[in-house]
N, C-alpha and C positions, 0 to 999 in steps of 0.2 A: 501495499502500500503505500502511495506515494504520500510523504509529510507536508506541512502545510509549510513552507517557506516563504518570506516575502522579504521588498527590502526594508530596512529600517527605516523609522517615522523620527523624527523630537520626542514624540511623548513614548518611545520605545528606550530613551538612554536611562532611567534609572533602572531599570530592569536589564539594561546591558551592563553597566554598572556593579548592578549583585553578581551577574554571572562573572565579569572578571575578578570581581574579590573571591569570590569562590573560588577561581581558576589561580592566584595567588594564594590561596590557604594551601591549594592543591599542591603547587610548585613549593610549597614552606618559602615564600617569600612575601607576607602580607604588608610588613614594615615598608615594602619598596616602593608599594603603590601611594603615587602623589597628585596622580589623578582625580578628578573630579566630574560630575558631572555635569557644572556649570561649563568646563574646561572642553568637558566633549561635545556640548552643543554649539561653543563659540569653532570649533575644530571640524565639527561634522556640516553645523547649518549655518556658520557665518560668512564673513564676507570672501573667505579665502580660502572653501575646505579641503581640509586635507585625507580623510578619509570616508569612506562609508563603512554599510554593511548590511547584510541581512540577519532576521531571526526566524527562529524556528519555532511555533507555536501548536499547544496541546489545551484545548478547552480554553480558548481565548487568556492564557497563558504564555507568557514569555518563555521556554525552557532551554534554548539554546542559542547561540551568534558566531556570526564570522564576520570581523574585523578586518578589512583589505584596504590597500591601496597602491597606487601606480609606482613603478620604480622603472628606473634605464637601465639595460644593460649594455655597455659599449659593443659588444660581441653579438648579442640577441638581437637589441632592440628592445621595445615596449614590454614589460611585465608587470603582470598583476602579483603584488606580495601579499599573503595569508597572515594579516599579525597575529590573530590569533583565532581559534577555532572553541568554542565553550559550550558544551553541553552538559547542565545539570545533573548532578551524579546520579539522581533518580531515575534519568529519564536516557541514561547512557546504555548503549547496546539496543537501541529499538529502530534506530533509522536513520536520528535527527542527524548525525554527524553526516554521515554520507550523503544525507540529501543538504545539507549546509553544501558541503565541499564541492557537489554537483552544482547547484548555483554558483560557487565560484569561479570555475571550470566555464560554465556557461558565460558568463560576465564576460572573463578572459577571452573565449572563444568569438563573442560579441564585439568586444573592443580591441579586436585582433592583435592581441598579445601575445610573442614568442615564449614565454615561459610563465607558468605558475611557478613562487618560490614559497619558502618557509620554512619554518627550524622546528625542531623537537627536543625537548634534553633528552640525553642518553639513559639517563634512567626511567624514563616514561615510556615502559616497556607495552604497556596496553597500545597506547599512541603511535607507535614505531610499529608495531604489528598490523596495525588498521593503516597505515602508508603502503607500506608491502605488498599489504593484499591490495590496494589498487593498482603498485606498480611504480608507485613512486621510486626514484633514486636519490639514495639517503645518501650523500657524499662526506664520509669521513675527511675528507682533504682540506676544510676549511676552516679557518679558526676567526670566531666573531671577535673584533673589535670595538670596544664602547666607550668612547669621552664623556662625561657624565655631566650635570649640570654646575657642578663647583668645578670639575675640568676646566671646563669650557669658559666659566666667569674668570680662573688665574691663569689661562693660558697666554 
């Protein structure tokens, strides 16, 4: 059965933020979340949107989200970057994650993207198994590099 997936709306942001916090807790890093619903509202629906999202619903309740934005690969061209795919723990294993990923891939097709990219923590075996089942390449070669807000300010 196809799961109800739709583009996110401004009024969905509180529920989406709650899913983000659920993910942060799962990844043992809730203290690292400094974002807010207000910031997300500006970043998605303000004058210069930088991300978009899909939501999964069951019984008129948001149970999952896929948050994405566009990036550019100098080798490949336009790419869609899947920042987060989160399904509420009680709804995992019901097809919502696959339906959200399908929506992301269809968006990439519609926008003529040459890649869809994302990250997964090396200890998140359920997610790794899911991505392997759909045929994704898991690249062990690349190391993530980050400058945080304080490092940027002190640069």
